[in-house]
C-alpha positions, 0 to 999 in steps of 0.5 A: 450478515455475511462475514469475512475473515480478512488475514494480514498475519504481518502487519496490523490494519490498527498500525500507524502506516508509514512505520515498520512495515506497516504501509499502503496494505496496512491501509488496505486491509483497514478502510476495504474492512471498514467499508465492507463492514458499512456495506452488511459484511460482517469483517472478522481481521486477523493479524499478529500480536506484536505487544502483550498490552495488545487484546485478544479481540477488539471491536474497530467499528461495528460488525469490523473486529481484529484479533491478535493471535499469538505466534512467537514473542509478543514483540515486533519480529522481522518478515524475513523471520514470520515465515517459522512463525506461519503455521503456529499463527494459523493454527491460533486463528484456527481457533479463534474462527472455531470459537466463533462458529460455535456461536452462532457466528461463523465466517463464509469467506476467506481472505488472505492479505500478501504472500504470507496470509495466503498461505496461512488462507490455503490450509483454513481452505482446505482444513475448513472448506472455506472458499478462499480470496486473495491479494499478492499487493506484492509478487515475489517475480515481480520484485525479482525483476525489478531486482527487489528479490529478497534472498533469505525467503525468495524460493519458500515465497515463490512457491507460496504464491503459486500453490495459492494462486493455484488453488484459490477460489479468487485472486484479486488484482488491483491494476490491469498491469497487477492482473498480467504479472498474475496470469503471465508469470503464474499462471493463475486462471485468467477467470478467476483473477477479479480486478478490484482497485484500492480506493480513496477517503475523499472525506479526509483526501480532496483538494485544499489551500496550500497556504494554510495545508502549510500553515497547519503543517508548518512548512514555509510558505513561500518555496515549492514543496516537493513532497515523498509519503513512504515507508523508507526502504530501496524499493520506495527510492527515497535516494532518487527523491533528494538525487533529483531534486539536489539537481534542481539547485542547479535550475534557474527560476522557482524548480531552483529552490525546489526543497524537499519534505520526506513523511516516513520511517525506515522499513524492513531491514534495509531501512536504516541503511537506505535512510542513511544513505538518503541523508548522507546524499542530503549533505552531499547536495547541500540540502541541509536547509531545504531537506524535512525529514516527518516522522509517519502521521496518521493516515487521516493528517497525511492529506494536509501535506498532500495539498501543501505540496506543489508535486509528489513523488512517487521514485518506486522500483516497483508498484502493483498499485500505488496508494500514495500516487491515488491519495496526492491526485485525491488532492489535486496534487501531480504527481511524478512517479516511476513508469512501473506496475499499477502507478503506470495506470495510475498516472497518464503522462503529460495530463495529470502528471509525469511517467520517469524510468525509476532510478531515473533521477535526472527525468524526476528532475526533468519534469518536476522542474516544470511543475515548479516553474510553472503553476498554472502547468501544476495546476492544471494537472492537478484538475485533471488528476482529481478528476481521474481518480473520481471512481476510486471509492471505499465502497466500489471495492467493498461492493465487488467484494461483498458480491464476490464473496456472494457468488462464491458461495454458490460455486464448487471450491476450487481445488488445488492444480 
């Protein structure tokens, strides 16, 4: 059985998405590892220990084991402080990999997720002589272009990304847009960039009865609902979502009755300030009785909220893929999203939803209004969106990674450029 060491330093695949730094990447790592394990590829997933109660190792399911590696305090640490713990964590991962090899459980491939784990993977590649595959999820130079740079670590992160990309035996891109960014901004070798879109679990995310979903979620059955799902931080654009729904109040017809349901919690250094700004805007637009903030939900329960919605809003300033948009579409819900990154490939403007310039609350309000006022249009777009998601499965993503694992084992390793 081939085996992959999946590196995810800053966020655990076992963490609750929507809280702290847990989000789409957690879902990606967990679902891809599970799909790989079910296909016969053993996955050893490494993350940082954030609590003394976390076991050193735990089997999540057959073929999928999570390892909690100590680096710094056994407590949550702000993401911008994690680079200082990177060397210790990388050394801890190497020790665990050494013990596994000694027991006949050596791995064949390293898969680094996000820049911190890519840097760790780069080091481990050279010390263990293993192929390195990287998935960045977000890129610093793309965030800088969107005005979302992380000044505390921007220079170190960019250098780390550049070095890891230059030495990766393959870089996984979630969309063709990300492929272009890797090549144009980081001079990635095009032949080493592999397009592997994330998937969606159709056992949970599929169309269903809206009235039943609203009863299950405890939501009102007689009003139009706009849904926002995601971590609350400036990058995700919650303030734009609130303003868009606030603008709908002036509309005649059904759109003027719109409610906003937010699922998620503050994330990162600016998360609490962003939540405070959003709540202040709720007050300013007199939406107190029309806005509901729901704590982060277990991933499999999100489908109930998607089915309960009339439309899903994804106003991110930057998005390498857009898992929320994919999940909403799989549930047959039209999406109004920012025209950025992978969202431009997930949402077909005027067919499965609408694309709007990031931050354009008036534009979001306009298209949300169209969907809320014309329920037949919303149903048609939702059905088209669901059909469009048919090719996005975790099984197909795992099959591509498994094939890559086999292919890389037969090639010479890439040397640092």
